C-alpha positions as MATLAB code, in Angstrom:
seq = 'MHSKKYQSVTIYLGLALLALSSSLVNASTIKGFVSTNDQRPISGAIITLFDASGLDSTSVYSDALGHFSLNTDIIGQASIRVRTPYFADKTQALKLAAQSETSLALQVVKLEDPETLSNNQTASAFASKLKFGNKHDAKAFRSQCHFCHQIGNEITRKVRTEDEWEEVIDRMQSYGSVITNGNEDAFKESLQRTFNGQPIKAIQTWDVSPELYTAVFKEWSIGDAGSYIHDVEVGEDGKLYGVDMGNDKFYSVDPKTGQKEVFDFPESELPLGGLFSGGIAPLGTFNAKHGPHSLQTGPKGKLWTTNSLATEIMSFDPQSKTFQFYPIGQDSIYPHTLRFDEQGILWFTLALSNQLGRFDPSTAEFTLIDTPSHGAMRWLTDAMLPSLLNIASWFPKKDLQLTLSHHKLSGEGYEIFNLPYGIDVSPVDGSIWYGKLYSSYIGHLNPKTLEVEEIKTPLNGPRRLRIDKQGVLWIPSFEDSALMRYDPKSKEFKVFELPTLAPGEYETPYALGIHPKTQEVWITSNMSDRIFRFIPSEERFISYPSPTKVTFLRDIVFMEDGGVCSSNSNLPAYSIEGGLQKMLCIYPNGNPDGSNMSTTHHETGNNKTTLGAL';
ca = [
       0.233   -0.139    0.294;
       1.267    3.965   -1.052;
       1.760    5.725    2.087;
      -0.285    9.313    2.207;
       2.735   11.233    0.940;
       3.048    9.422   -2.466;
      -0.849    8.861   -2.493;
      -1.048   12.472   -3.082;
       1.990   13.000   -5.482;
       0.615    9.977   -7.853;
      -2.763   13.033   -7.284;
      -0.390   15.742   -8.442;
       0.638   14.288  -11.354;
      -2.351   12.754  -12.126;
      -4.006   16.129  -12.298;
      -0.445   17.718  -13.865;
      -1.067   15.188  -17.282;
      -4.470   15.810  -17.312;
      -4.232   19.912  -17.620;
      -1.049   18.861  -19.621;
      -2.864   16.785  -22.185;
      -6.056   18.757  -21.387;
      -4.022   22.139  -22.812;
      -2.517   19.838  -26.281;
      -5.659   18.551  -27.358;
      -6.711   22.250  -27.785;
      -3.219   23.772  -28.988;
      -2.291   25.445  -32.437;
       0.467   26.128  -33.687;
       0.876   29.551  -35.688;
       4.535   29.687  -37.833;
       5.141   32.328  -39.665;
       8.787   34.206  -40.997;
       9.559   37.692  -40.289;
      11.055   40.201  -42.893;
      11.149   43.872  -44.584;
       9.311   45.099  -46.988;
      11.681   43.939  -49.510;
      11.814   40.479  -48.026;
      15.110   40.378  -45.858;
      14.793   38.169  -43.245;
      15.090   39.908  -39.610;
      16.672   38.002  -36.503;
      15.525   38.148  -32.842;
      12.276   39.888  -33.364;
       9.133   39.447  -31.577;
       6.675   38.054  -32.074;
       3.363   38.238  -29.246;
       0.783   36.601  -29.039;
      -2.146   38.219  -27.209;
      -5.464   36.541  -25.734;
      -8.874   38.686  -26.469;
      -8.470   40.262  -23.749;
      -5.433   41.643  -24.935;
      -3.735   41.191  -20.515;
      -2.635   37.810  -21.638;
       0.136   37.386  -24.364;
       3.232   34.517  -25.047;
       5.719   35.305  -27.067;
       8.931   34.203  -29.163;
      11.327   35.091  -31.072;
      12.561   35.072  -34.872;
      15.188   33.078  -36.142;
      18.193   33.108  -37.844;
      16.540   32.862  -40.893;
      13.180   34.872  -39.679;
      11.219   31.933  -39.455;
       9.680   31.546  -36.201;
       6.751   28.558  -34.665;
       4.514   29.584  -31.444;
       1.952   27.358  -30.006;
      -1.351   28.460  -28.415;
      -4.728   26.532  -26.672;
      -6.258   29.809  -27.527;
      -9.488   29.356  -29.223;
     -11.038   32.059  -30.865;
     -10.088   35.998  -31.033;
      -6.760   36.907  -30.869;
      -3.608   39.101  -32.440;
      -0.503   38.603  -33.122;
       2.463   41.476  -32.969;
       5.865   41.404  -34.551;
       8.414   44.066  -32.674;
      11.467   45.005  -33.536;
      14.437   48.229  -33.658;
      13.938   50.568  -36.062;
      11.059   48.827  -37.720;
       7.585   50.121  -36.714;
       5.071   47.107  -35.197;
       2.818   45.432  -37.405;
      -0.356   43.979  -35.230;
      -2.988   41.954  -36.713;
      -6.324   39.941  -36.114;
      -6.552   35.706  -35.950;
      -9.042   33.406  -35.391;
      -7.835   30.167  -34.042;
      -9.324   27.019  -34.651;
      -8.053   24.175  -31.772;
      -5.988   21.973  -33.140;
      -5.226   23.860  -36.135;
      -1.703   25.616  -37.922;
      -1.229   29.189  -39.007;
       0.939   31.009  -40.933;
       1.543   34.277  -41.840;
       4.049   35.877  -43.247;
       4.803   39.475  -41.082;
       6.734   42.848  -43.387;
       7.852   45.222  -41.222;
       8.250   48.877  -42.388;
      11.189   50.466  -41.402;
      11.001   53.882  -39.618;
      12.136   56.854  -41.042;
      10.532   59.951  -39.295;
      12.905   60.850  -36.617;
      11.024   62.125  -33.554;
       9.201   58.686  -34.330;
      12.235   57.074  -34.630;
      13.966   59.024  -30.980;
      10.265   57.957  -29.258;
      11.441   53.937  -30.341;
      14.562   54.323  -28.444;
      14.052   52.250  -24.768;
      14.724   54.905  -21.495;
      18.004   53.746  -21.481;
      18.736   55.460  -24.685;
      17.073   59.026  -22.714;
      19.039   58.803  -19.660;
      22.073   58.899  -20.586;
      21.661   62.098  -22.524;
      21.169   62.942  -18.664;
      24.738   65.426  -17.508;
      26.057   66.033  -14.308;
      28.529   68.592  -12.694;
      30.343   66.805  -11.404;
      30.770   63.388  -10.192;
      28.552   63.079   -6.173;
      25.120   64.754   -8.516;
      25.285   61.696  -11.415;
      25.985   58.733   -8.193;
      22.810   60.927   -6.459;
      20.941   61.194   -9.451;
      21.289   56.689  -10.495;
      20.601   55.763   -6.573;
      17.694   57.870   -6.366;
      16.293   58.437   -8.904;
      15.297   54.955  -10.381;
      15.208   52.813   -7.470;
      11.005   52.750   -8.429;
      10.986   52.981  -11.859;
      12.854   53.569  -15.285;
      14.043   56.870  -16.302;
      13.908   58.293  -19.877;
      10.637   56.073  -20.882;
       7.487   58.302  -22.067;
       6.457   59.485  -18.743;
       9.277   60.055  -17.321;
      11.012   62.052  -20.076;
       7.833   64.002  -20.243;
       8.789   68.427  -21.646;
       8.716   70.175  -17.817;
       9.567   73.819  -16.382;
      12.941   73.934  -13.943;
       9.432   74.796  -11.397;
       7.240   71.461  -12.641;
      10.640   69.253  -12.583;
      11.086   71.098   -9.076;
       7.088   70.222   -8.306;
       8.033   66.464   -8.836;
      11.686   66.072   -7.172;
       9.562   67.444   -4.224;
       6.716   64.352   -4.711;
       9.684   62.528   -5.078;
      11.384   63.077   -1.946;
       7.458   62.514   -0.884;
       7.784   58.933   -1.447;
      11.348   58.008   -0.326;
      14.457   60.146   -2.131;
      16.786   60.989    0.271;
      18.894   63.775   -2.164;
      20.567   67.124   -0.831;
      19.360   70.964   -1.888;
      22.782   70.909   -4.707;
      21.628   67.670   -5.595;
      17.648   69.866   -6.450;
      19.059   71.795   -7.979;
      21.634   69.753  -10.980;
      18.281   67.782  -11.312;
      15.861   70.064  -12.180;
      18.338   72.215  -14.356;
      19.994   68.711  -16.551;
      15.972   67.153  -16.709;
      14.873   70.478  -18.215;
      17.600   70.998  -20.464;
      17.825   67.203  -21.657;
      13.738   66.420  -21.606;
      12.681   68.985  -23.730;
      11.073   66.955  -26.920;
      13.415   67.271  -29.397;
      14.532   63.888  -30.462;
      17.226   62.280  -29.919;
      20.534   60.589  -31.858;
      21.825   57.214  -31.058;
      22.390   53.744  -32.382;
      21.066   50.952  -30.187;
      23.151   47.631  -30.965;
      20.688   44.889  -30.449;
      22.202   41.812  -29.932;
      20.823   38.545  -30.861;
      22.182   35.045  -29.006;
      21.473   31.668  -31.220;
      19.870   31.040  -26.962;
      16.894   34.103  -27.649;
      15.607   31.586  -31.072;
      14.400   28.603  -28.174;
      12.639   31.222  -25.983;
       9.063   32.081  -24.602;
       8.384   34.958  -22.820;
       4.813   34.879  -21.368;
       3.756   37.490  -19.381;
       0.097   38.053  -16.958;
      -1.096   41.106  -16.517;
      -1.989   42.270  -12.868;
      -3.742   44.238  -10.805;
      -4.649   47.867  -11.477;
      -3.012   51.185  -12.178;
      -2.980   52.037   -8.442;
      -1.257   48.927   -8.013;
       2.623   47.991   -6.904;
       3.649   44.763   -7.187;
       6.988   43.579   -5.662;
       8.538   40.252   -5.381;
       6.747   36.987   -6.300;
       7.574   33.422   -5.857;
       6.821   29.716   -6.608;
       4.250   28.331   -4.385;
       4.190   24.156   -3.422;
       1.036   23.696   -5.652;
       3.629   25.217   -8.818;
       1.299   28.520   -9.586;
       3.397   31.612   -9.608;
       2.090   34.142   -6.360;
       2.794   37.808   -6.239;
       1.916   41.241   -3.353;
       0.970   44.326   -3.867;
       3.076   46.539   -2.133;
       0.655   49.571   -2.796;
      -3.369   47.982   -2.161;
      -1.751   45.089    0.422;
      -3.438   42.479   -1.910;
      -1.985   39.031   -2.501;
      -1.812   37.549   -6.752;
      -1.462   34.049   -7.872;
      -1.425   32.981  -11.735;
      -1.362   29.511  -12.391;
       1.284   29.680  -15.819;
      -0.498   26.284  -16.759;
      -3.878   27.615  -17.145;
      -3.594   31.664  -17.287;
      -6.315   31.090  -14.460;
      -5.865   34.596  -10.934;
      -6.981   34.492   -7.822;
      -6.999   38.025   -5.061;
      -6.329   37.628   -1.573;
      -6.931   40.839    0.072;
      -5.439   41.475    3.440;
      -7.757   41.112    6.292;
      -9.299   44.510    7.785;
      -6.461   46.368   10.047;
      -6.615   48.884   12.994;
      -3.141   50.534   11.929;
      -3.217   53.735   10.092;
      -2.971   54.422    6.225;
       0.766   53.603    5.868;
       1.703   51.595    8.492;
       4.996   53.152   10.579;
       5.375   55.604    8.366;
       2.117   57.609    8.204;
       3.700   60.917    8.794;
       4.618   61.214    4.902;
       2.315   61.724    1.937;
       2.895   58.791    0.381;
       6.393   55.841    1.653;
       8.000   54.787   -1.688;
       4.852   54.448   -3.536;
       2.386   52.637   -1.864;
      -1.151   54.767   -1.898;
      -3.066   52.461   -0.238;
      -1.727   49.724    2.142;
      -1.088   50.121    5.627;
       0.802   46.822    5.954;
       3.360   46.642    2.733;
       4.123   43.541    1.458;
       7.323   43.684   -0.402;
       9.684   40.318   -0.304;
       7.959   37.197   -0.867;
       9.612   33.373   -0.017;
       7.271   30.020    0.534;
       8.191   28.350    3.690;
       8.232   25.104    6.146;
       4.287   23.701    5.308;
       3.987   25.020    2.062;
       3.068   28.557    3.319;
       4.316   32.072    2.017;
       5.640   34.707    4.111;
       6.197   37.893    3.647;
       8.339   41.068    5.051;
       5.581   43.627    5.661;
       7.427   46.943    5.240;
       4.339   49.916    6.343;
       4.140   47.774    9.894;
       7.533   46.570   10.888;
       5.888   42.746   10.824;
       6.591   39.133    9.674;
       3.386   37.488    7.407;
       2.652   34.397    7.017;
      -0.180   33.701    4.017;
      -1.623   30.070    3.487;
      -2.766   28.953    0.280;
      -4.714   26.015    1.248;
      -6.858   28.089    3.752;
      -6.172   31.558    2.693;
      -5.849   32.227    6.430;
      -2.760   35.379    7.227;
      -1.307   35.212   10.423;
       0.358   38.446   11.020;
       3.938   39.248   14.040;
       4.947   43.149   14.466;
       8.218   42.457   15.263;
       8.997   45.960   17.401;
      12.360   47.367   18.983;
      12.566   50.261   17.560;
      12.687   48.330   14.453;
      12.327   49.505   10.867;
      11.732   48.662    7.231;
      12.070   44.770    6.678;
      12.817   44.099    3.587;
      14.323   40.542    2.340;
      13.820   37.556    3.863;
      14.868   33.718    3.140;
      14.633   30.597    5.209;
      17.805   28.104    5.631;
      17.700   24.473    6.019;
      16.101   24.578    9.615;
      13.430   26.582    9.243;
      14.832   30.040   10.288;
      13.738   33.625    8.740;
      16.350   35.690    8.014;
      15.805   39.069    6.788;
      17.004   42.251    6.477;
      15.730   45.583    8.133;
      17.136   48.143    6.150;
      16.046   51.266    7.847;
      17.500   50.761   11.018;
      20.669   49.111    9.644;
      19.590   45.720   10.801;
      19.599   42.189   10.325;
      16.820   39.977   11.985;
      16.394   36.195   13.144;
      12.386   34.742   13.665;
      11.794   31.565   14.275;
       8.180   30.497   13.422;
       7.836   27.266   15.876;
       8.336   29.574   18.730;
       7.105   33.273   17.407;
      10.372   34.234   18.271;
      12.618   36.992   17.008;
      15.984   38.015   17.323;
      17.972   41.371   16.441;
      21.145   42.360   15.353;
      23.144   45.459   14.897;
      25.532   45.863   12.370;
      27.959   48.811   11.754;
      26.906   52.344   10.627;
      30.152   53.258    9.124;
      30.148   57.198   10.046;
      28.802   59.246   13.063;
      26.083   60.694   10.464;
      25.352   56.859   10.129;
      25.010   56.218   13.885;
      22.812   59.291   14.380;
      20.682   57.878   11.263;
      19.762   54.604   13.590;
      19.395   55.969   16.724;
      17.579   59.008   15.315;
      14.970   57.758   13.093;
      12.754   55.798   15.154;
      12.114   59.128   16.723;
      11.302   60.831   13.926;
       8.970   58.153   12.425;
       7.122   58.707   15.686;
       6.378   62.678   15.866;
       6.376   62.755   12.370;
       2.766   60.283   12.449;
       1.481   62.830   14.620;
       1.308   65.211   11.964;
       0.267   62.586    9.222;
       0.506   63.429    5.260;
       3.031   66.182    6.309;
       6.762   64.384    5.521;
       7.647   66.088    8.597;
      10.407   62.953    8.756;
      11.684   64.914    5.840;
      11.718   68.284    7.408;
      13.957   66.747   10.752;
      16.229   64.665    8.841;
      19.536   65.987    9.058;
      20.839   64.555    5.245;
      20.156   67.495    4.265;
      21.957   69.741    6.813;
      24.614   67.045    7.112;
      25.605   67.389    2.611;
      25.427   63.753    2.781;
      22.234   62.534    1.027;
      21.257   59.704    1.276;
      25.097   57.978    2.080;
      23.249   59.139    5.908;
      21.942   55.873    5.843;
      23.076   51.974    5.944;
      20.328   50.172    3.902;
      20.748   46.524    5.062;
      18.895   45.106    1.411;
      19.486   41.858   -0.290;
      20.438   38.810    1.963;
      20.622   35.653    0.870;
      21.913   32.043    2.890;
      25.155   29.718    2.135;
      24.581   26.735    1.123;
      27.936   25.766    1.626;
      27.894   26.277    5.361;
      24.838   28.081    6.569;
      26.129   31.138    7.015;
      24.090   34.507    6.845;
      25.233   37.000    3.578;
      23.400   40.745    2.636;
      24.521   43.881    0.476;
      24.276   47.508    2.236;
      22.791   49.635   -0.656;
      23.913   52.904    0.389;
      27.052   52.215    2.359;
      28.625   49.772   -0.276;
      28.935   46.821    1.622;
      28.111   43.362    1.677;
      28.520   41.426    5.747;
      28.861   38.071    7.124;
      26.863   36.645    9.714;
      27.502   33.414   11.616;
      24.051   31.806   12.429;
      25.844   30.556   15.589;
      26.929   33.004   17.699;
      25.646   36.067   15.072;
      29.224   37.994   14.820;
      28.941   40.104   11.850;
      31.695   41.397    9.169;
      31.073   43.715    6.488;
      33.307   43.979    3.425;
      33.782   47.282    1.304;
      32.555   46.402   -2.446;
      34.377   47.730   -5.259;
      31.247   49.452   -6.972;
      28.348   50.783   -5.254;
      25.377   49.851   -4.966;
      24.800   46.334   -3.404;
      21.605   44.730   -4.426;
      20.007   41.939   -4.259;
      22.519   39.950   -3.625;
      22.758   35.553   -3.976;
      24.434   32.724   -3.566;
      25.441   29.720   -5.717;
      25.909   26.465   -4.606;
      29.963   26.822   -4.337;
      29.484   29.741   -2.189;
      30.771   32.382   -4.189;
      28.162   35.330   -3.954;
      26.921   37.287   -6.715;
      26.101   40.701   -6.629;
      24.194   43.634   -8.282;
      26.100   46.780   -8.468;
      22.590   48.827   -8.858;
      24.316   52.265   -9.411;
      27.960   50.750  -11.215;
      25.994   48.870  -14.011;
      28.245   45.913  -13.275;
      27.523   42.226  -11.834;
      30.183   41.285   -8.608;
      31.587   38.352   -8.097;
      32.916   37.788   -4.480;
      34.567   34.426   -3.852;
      34.561   34.380    0.497;
      37.555   31.953    0.503;
      39.948   33.815   -1.798;
      38.070   37.175   -0.684;
      39.148   38.502   -4.026;
      35.566   40.122   -6.132;
      36.197   40.250   -9.940;
      33.870   43.032  -11.860;
      31.529   41.852  -15.571;
      29.890   45.232  -16.703;
      26.590   44.320  -17.944;
      25.952   44.969  -21.658;
      24.362   47.878  -23.132;
      21.948   48.827  -26.457;
      24.903   52.150  -27.100;
      28.333   53.632  -25.416;
      27.790   55.980  -22.223;
      24.182   53.749  -21.690;
      23.571   52.609  -18.458;
      22.201   49.479  -16.350;
      20.421   50.072  -12.918;
      19.747   46.459  -11.309;
      17.709   45.731   -9.325;
      18.573   42.021   -8.797;
      19.262   37.953   -9.208;
      18.800   35.020   -9.510;
      20.976   31.970   -9.932;
      19.532   28.910  -11.047;
      19.265   25.756   -9.186;
      20.567   22.910  -11.882;
      22.604   25.347  -14.369;
      23.450   27.942  -11.644;
      23.146   30.569  -14.652;
      23.090   33.909  -13.326;
      20.350   35.736  -14.270;
      20.093   39.708  -13.840;
      17.304   42.211  -14.193;
      18.739   45.795  -16.483;
      15.633   47.366  -15.974;
      16.868   50.632  -18.089;
      17.181   48.819  -21.726;
      13.404   46.313  -20.750;
      15.526   43.596  -21.341;
      16.858   40.690  -19.141;
      20.313   38.920  -18.454;
      21.295   35.493  -18.471;
      24.813   34.656  -17.436;
      26.964   31.582  -17.938;
      29.774   31.815  -15.907;
      31.681   29.159  -16.964;
      31.864   31.691  -20.438;
      32.110   34.772  -18.369;
      29.140   35.344  -21.356;
      25.744   37.343  -21.563;
      22.522   37.381  -23.096;
      20.023   39.149  -23.328;
      16.250   38.616  -23.705;
      14.388   41.711  -24.881;
      10.909   41.986  -22.901;
       8.140   42.273  -25.198;
       6.280   45.311  -23.050;
       7.838   48.549  -23.447;
       9.027   49.788  -19.414;
       9.675   46.693  -17.819;
      11.651   47.171  -14.148;
      12.110   43.659  -12.525;
      12.329   42.820   -8.825;
      13.383   39.162   -7.436;
      13.957   36.523  -10.129;
      12.676   33.248   -9.129;
      12.502   29.408  -10.663;
       9.537   27.306  -11.722;
      10.382   23.532  -11.971;
       9.050   23.493  -15.267;
      12.466   25.967  -16.578;
       9.909   29.249  -15.781;
      12.343   32.134  -15.244;
       9.885   34.260  -13.565;
       9.500   38.123  -12.092;
       7.266   41.102  -11.903;
       7.406   44.075  -14.031;
       6.693   46.810  -11.118;
       7.769   49.982  -13.091;
       5.810   52.989  -10.618;
       3.824   53.649  -11.508;
       2.136   50.996  -13.012;
       0.481   52.960  -16.013;
       3.066   53.518  -17.441;
       4.276   51.180  -18.416;
       2.460   49.893  -22.266;
      -0.346   48.389  -21.798;
      -1.325   50.471  -18.259;
      -0.510   47.287  -15.826;
       2.079   45.349  -13.790;
       2.912   41.932  -14.897;
       4.044   38.682  -13.657;
       6.156   37.207  -16.503;
       8.402   34.171  -16.864;
      10.764   32.861  -19.487;
      11.289   29.699  -20.621;
      14.862   29.653  -22.349;
      14.159   26.531  -23.604;
      10.921   26.084  -25.170;
       7.435   25.545  -23.410;
       7.498   22.985  -20.558;
       4.947   20.282  -23.116;
       8.445   20.432  -25.236;
       6.775   22.751  -28.135;
       8.906   26.002  -29.861;
      11.556   24.009  -29.671;
      13.223   26.067  -33.095;
      14.919   23.263  -35.284;
      16.600   25.675  -37.432;
      20.189   26.742  -35.748;
      22.193   28.589  -38.643;
      24.444   30.220  -36.725;
      26.916   29.880  -33.708;
      28.345   32.268  -31.635;
      26.483   35.688  -30.696;
      25.414   37.636  -32.886;
      25.453   41.740  -33.212;
      22.570   43.400  -35.028;
      21.962   46.765  -35.960;
      18.538   47.174  -37.547;
      18.802   51.247  -38.144;
      20.167   54.011  -37.336;
      18.971   57.614  -36.818;
];
């Protein structure tokens, strides 16, 4: 007789096979050829199939000879779009039948109008035109003006006067940007001068690697124009879950069926904005009391979050749909990223109180660990910030904490903070590693003694680091557009600059993930509507262009079926093409059922293709 465990596994596999066989019964295929209007094939074009609602899509890329094949279980109305740099999008309606095959010859027309060509560039092309008089202003701009959204997309490059830019900058400070008076003056002058509505001249060279030809890119629109979908995670049920930091909600998507669910947080007596109720809209959370930020699956299949605004840890049981809240207290502020170790202990960073946290779900006990302050001004921040936020809460929506803060008076801006940010657990020895975003240190915590050691990074802005199975740290440099590698054994760093579309451009990599099987590093780019895949053994990057303009990704997670998944959470959501944030998965080797596997690889190695120029 089988045990209950094996019975449940058998039932689960049976249901999965039933769902797969059902989709295969209805599957149809769209095959085609993408070319210019004079029949020249285009490699690396993005072919996107939208369902009737236009909210969900599947995309593939044309191969070296311009061919593509796309499998779908959509029946009825749909639409297909071809997108490639320097050419106008081509969209046409389709009506699909089950088990059918559709052949298409899709021609695109080269853009000639300078304004249209300019508007076809990614945000990175526009942001690279911004110039500042000194390195301090340039560094502060990258750090403080990109952390929730792109700079240079259609919304953020809107033509404004200096007074109008000053209003924007004031609002950004209300949302969490920490800048000096000098920064303010430099920012508004450069923004007004550069974003003047005139076409820019840029030659962007897109990397088309052979690996692109097999990839499938799926997207599911989530929430509304006011949503802020931060991290996503894979549940034990195979669904993709995401937290809406701006509205205190959970979302789920079943990648096999596209079915979506929404789970509202229970009613709360907390004030709007939680601990940050004195702010107008702290970090863009416009309608939240808890502010769920990071997300991880823990013991017994529960999903665990850091609720940043309420300074609490929360669990959500997808089976019973129940929530449980664990206030941290102890003058701690802004729990950020969380990870479980092999013993089921939860470790997390506390970004604004310069601490690490340990939480035992079995006892509901917290242990907080202070980390080094690195200077008198940062020590002052650690000591005073809880009191400042408490005083500011007496005057809701007045941003009194900005008036009382010493970041302008000292002239140090955001450097008055350490900001412990990303965190991970080494699979080699169980040690805890973390990154300090604003002070540019990585730290090591001994989980037994709770002793801390910190190491200065060669580049600025170490954000959400991860550790591979050899114990090596991989760290995105948010401010310096690079990937850092740190080996704890040799104590050596190695830096890999991220590939840009043109000289002078830069990326703002927020997070990365280590594939559990291949150990390849997947990295968010966030300025050029791409995601990067780095192969350590070859020291080679592969780029996957996003089908959606204005793509700003968060944490990266991996599905059992091969999906590499994240959330497109550019803030505000309405600036994203289509007006909504998205959950998304890239399947680098084709659909989980084996479809969309290209058999027409005619070239090897990297191909650089320039399809046009201004």
